[in-house]
KOLRO-987344 format. One record per residue: x, y, z of N, C-alpha, C, O in turn. Coordinates in steps of 0.05 Angstrom, whole numbers, padded with zeros to 5 digits, always signed. Layout:
N
XYZXYZXYZXYZ
...
END
This chain:
113
-04261+00098+01954-04263+00074+01963-04267+00051+01945-04284+00052+01927
-04252+00027+01949-04257+00007+01932-04275-00012+01941-04272-00035+01934
-04297-00005+01958-04320-00021+01967-04312-00040+01987-04329-00058+01991
-04290-00041+02001-04282-00056+02023-04284-00041+02052-04281-00017+02053
-04289-00053+02070-04293-00043+02098-04268-00039+02111-04257-00061+02116
-04254-00019+02119-04231-00022+02135-04234-00019+02162-04246+00002+02168
-04226-00035+02180-04228-00033+02207-04217-00008+02221-04231+00003+02239
-04195+00001+02214-04182+00026+02218-04178+00047+02195-04165+00043+02174
-04193+00070+02204-04190+00092+02179-04166+00099+02175-04150+00093+02193
-04157+00113+02152-04133+00125+02141-04127+00146+02160-04105+00147+02170
-04144+00162+02166-04138+00187+02185-04158+00186+02207-04182+00183+02204
-04146+00190+02231-04158+00190+02258-04145+00198+02282-04121+00194+02285
-04160+00209+02300-04143+00217+02323-04151+00193+02347-04173+00183+02349
-04130+00189+02362-04132+00174+02387-04128+00191+02413-04110+00208+02415
-04152+00182+02435-04151+00198+02456-04163+00187+02478-04181+00172+02474
-04156+00191+02507-04164+00177+02527-04190+00191+02536-04191+00215+02533
-04209+00177+02545-04230+00188+02556-04226+00208+02579-04205+00207+02592
-04247+00228+02587-04240+00248+02606-04234+00238+02637-04223+00253+02654
-04241+00214+02641-04233+00200+02666-04215+00176+02663-04214+00158+02680
-04201+00176+02640-04182+00150+02634-04190+00128+02631-04173+00109+02631
-04218+00123+02628-04226+00093+02631-04220+00079+02604-04211+00056+02604
-04227+00093+02581-04222+00085+02555-04204+00095+02536-04197+00118+02541
-04195+00086+02518-04180+00099+02500-04198+00094+02476-04207+00072+02471
-04202+00120+02459-04222+00118+02437-04210+00127+02411-04189+00140+02413
-04219+00123+02391-04212+00131+02361-04232+00146+02348-04255+00140+02351
-04226+00167+02334-04246+00182+02318-04237+00185+02291-04215+00193+02287
-04254+00178+02272-04243+00175+02243-04247+00206+02232-04267+00220+02234
-04223+00213+02219-04227+00238+02202-04230+00235+02173-04227+00253+02156
-04235+00210+02167-04245+00202+02137-04273+00211+02130-04279+00219+02107
-04289+00208+02151-04316+00217+02143-04326+00245+02162-04312+00255+02179
-04352+00255+02155-04361+00272+02167-04376+00264+02198-04384+00280+02216
-04378+00236+02196-04394+00225+02220-04369+00217+02241-04355+00197+02242
-04371+00242+02259-04347+00240+02283-04360+00228+02305-04371+00241+02322
-04358+00199+02304-04367+00181+02323-04344+00169+02334-04328+00158+02319
-04339+00171+02364-04316+00155+02371-04324+00123+02377-04346+00115+02380
-04300+00109+02376-04300+00082+02374-04282+00072+02399-04258+00075+02396
-04291+00061+02423-04275+00050+02440-04253+00032+02430-04258+00012+02416
-04232+00037+02435-04210+00014+02424-04197-00004+02447-04191-00027+02443
-04195+00007+02467-04183-00003+02492-04198+00008+02519-04192+00029+02531
-04217-00010+02526-04231-00010+02549-04225-00019+02576-04211-00040+02579
-04232-00009+02594-04228-00018+02625-04203-00013+02633-04191-00030+02645
-04192+00014+02627-04167+00021+02637-04171+00043+02663-04191+00057+02666
-04152+00042+02679-04154+00059+02701-04135+00083+02696-04111+00079+02696
-04143+00104+02691-04128+00131+02693-04108+00131+02668-04085+00138+02673
-04114+00125+02646-04098+00126+02623-04100+00156+02617-04121+00168+02615
-04073+00167+02614-04074+00199+02612-04059+00205+02588-04065+00227+02578
-04042+00194+02575-04031+00203+02552-04028+00179+02529-04023+00156+02538
-04030+00182+02506-04037+00165+02481-04017+00174+02458-04013+00198+02453
-04006+00156+02446-03995+00158+02421-03996+00134+02405-04004+00113+02415
-03987+00136+02378-03988+00110+02362-03964+00108+02341-03951+00128+02333
-03960+00086+02334-03945+00078+02306-03964+00069+02289-03977+00049+02293
-03967+00086+02267-03982+00077+02246-03973+00054+02231-03987+00035+02223
-03945+00057+02227-03929+00036+02210-03936+00006+02224-03946-00013+02212
-03929+00007+02251-03935-00018+02267-03959-00022+02275-03962-00042+02289
-03981-00007+02269-04009-00008+02277-04011-00015+02307-04027-00032+02316
-03994+00000+02323-03994-00001+02351-04002+00026+02366-03996+00048+02357
-04016+00021+02387-04026+00044+02408-04004+00037+02429-03997+00014+02436
-03993+00064+02438-03983+00066+02467-03998+00085+02484-04007+00107+02475
-04001+00077+02509-04011+00096+02532-03998+00090+02556-03988+00068+02563
-04001+00116+02571-03993+00114+02602-04015+00107+02618-04037+00117+02612
-04014+00091+02637-04033+00085+02661-04017+00092+02685-03999+00079+02696
-04029+00117+02692-04017+00122+02719-04022+00105+02744-04006+00100+02762
-04048+00096+02743-04052+00076+02766-04036+00052+02765-04029+00042+02787
-04030+00040+02743-04016+00020+02743-03986+00024+02742-03969+00006+02743
-03982+00050+02741-03952+00057+02737-03937+00044+02715-03914+00034+02719
-03947+00045+02693-03939+00028+02669-03946+00044+02641-03964+00060+02637
-03929+00036+02625-03937+00045+02596-03944+00020+02582-03931+00000+02585
-03962+00020+02569-03976-00006+02556-03981-00003+02526-03980+00020+02516
-03985-00023+02512-03988-00022+02485-04007-00041+02472-04011-00061+02485
-04019-00039+02453-04041-00057+02439-04037-00052+02412-04024-00033+02404
-04048-00070+02394-04056-00064+02365-04077-00046+02362-04091-00040+02381
-04083-00035+02336-04103-00013+02334-04131-00023+02342-04150-00009+02350
-04132-00048+02339-04160-00061+02348-04164-00066+02380-04184-00074+02391
-04143-00060+02391-04145-00066+02420-04139-00090+02432-04144-00095+02455
-04127-00107+02415-04119-00134+02424-04089-00135+02427-04075-00116+02422
-04078-00158+02435-04053-00157+02441-04039-00140+02458-04016-00133+02454
-04056-00132+02483-04043-00115+02502-04020-00123+02516-04019-00147+02522
-04000-00108+02525-03978-00115+02537-03967-00093+02551-03975-00071+02543
-03949-00093+02572-03936-00075+02586-03911-00071+02574-03895-00090+02573
-03903-00045+02563-03876-00041+02549-03860-00030+02572-03837-00038+02574
-03867-00012+02590-03852-00008+02612-03868-00011+02645-03889+00000+02649
-03859-00023+02661-03872-00027+02687-03855-00025+02704-03864-00033+02726
-03827-00017+02705-03809-00017+02727-03801+00012+02725-03800+00023+02704
-03795+00025+02752-03783+00050+02757-03800+00072+02747-03790+00094+02742
-03827+00066+02742-03845+00090+02731-03861+00098+02754-03873+00081+02768
-03863+00123+02758-03879+00137+02781-03905+00149+02770-03927+00141+02778
-03903+00169+02750-03925+00184+02743-03920+00194+02713-03913+00217+02709
-03923+00177+02693-03922+00184+02667-03941+00200+02657-03963+00189+02654
-03937+00225+02650-03957+00241+02645-03960+00249+02615-03982+00258+02608
-03942+00248+02600-03939+00253+02573-03924+00230+02562-03908+00217+02575
-03932+00227+02533-03918+00202+02519-03918+00208+02491-03940+00214+02481
-03896+00208+02474-03893+00208+02446-03875+00185+02434-03853+00178+02443
-03888+00174+02411-03870+00161+02395-03860+00172+02372-03874+00184+02356
-03833+00169+02369-03813+00178+02345-03817+00159+02323-03806+00137+02324
-03833+00165+02301-03838+00149+02280-03815+00142+02263-03815+00122+02249
-03796+00161+02266-03773+00159+02250-03749+00139+02262-03737+00122+02249
-03748+00144+02284-03726+00127+02303-03737+00108+02314-03722+00090+02324
-03762+00105+02315-03777+00081+02332-03777+00080+02356-03782+00059+02367
-03770+00102+02373-03765+00108+02405-03793+00119+02411-03806+00134+02397
-03798+00108+02438-03822+00115+02453-03812+00130+02476-03798+00118+02493
-03818+00160+02479-03811+00178+02498-03838+00182+02519-03862+00180+02513
-03824+00187+02544-03849+00197+02562-03835+00218+02582-03810+00220+02583
-03851+00231+02595-03847+00249+02618-03855+00232+02645-03877+00221+02646
-03842+00231+02660-03846+00224+02688-03848+00249+02709-03828+00260+02717
-03870+00257+02714-03883+00284+02725-03867+00280+02759-03857+00298+02771
-03870+00257+02765-03860+00252+02797-03828+00255+02799-03817+00267+02817
-03814+00242+02776-03788+00243+02780-03773+00270+02767-03751+00279+02774
-03789+00278+02749-03785+00307+02734-03759+00299+02709-03739+00312+02704
-03769+00275+02698-03749+00267+02681-03761+00263+02653-03785+00263+02652
-03745+00258+02629-03755+00252+02605-03740+00225+02598-03715+00225+02597
-03754+00203+02593-03740+00175+02588-03750+00169+02564-03768+00181+02553
-03737+00149+02555-03744+00130+02528-03735+00103+02529-03717+00094+02543
-03750+00090+02514-03748+00059+02509-03746+00054+02480-03745+00030+02472
END
């Protein structure tokens, strides 16, 4: 380390809480595996992915029938997909092409943005 404090670790996992209320991050840079809530007060967030290059989180919120995004610090939240979405159960960000993919369980489809 160069003596500076980083807000986002170099290596980490991002995950929704068991009930989907929060999206948390856990650092893999240290042995102190304490989770940090990044996005709070969600209702039923079930799938999460991120773009490290763009420093952006993506998640599906099945109650809101939307796919959301925010910066790594949980700020600048916005809706990425809010139309024609029924039950987005899985989500994946393709960091090579820059596409976001999700499965809609109710429609039995794989879609992209």
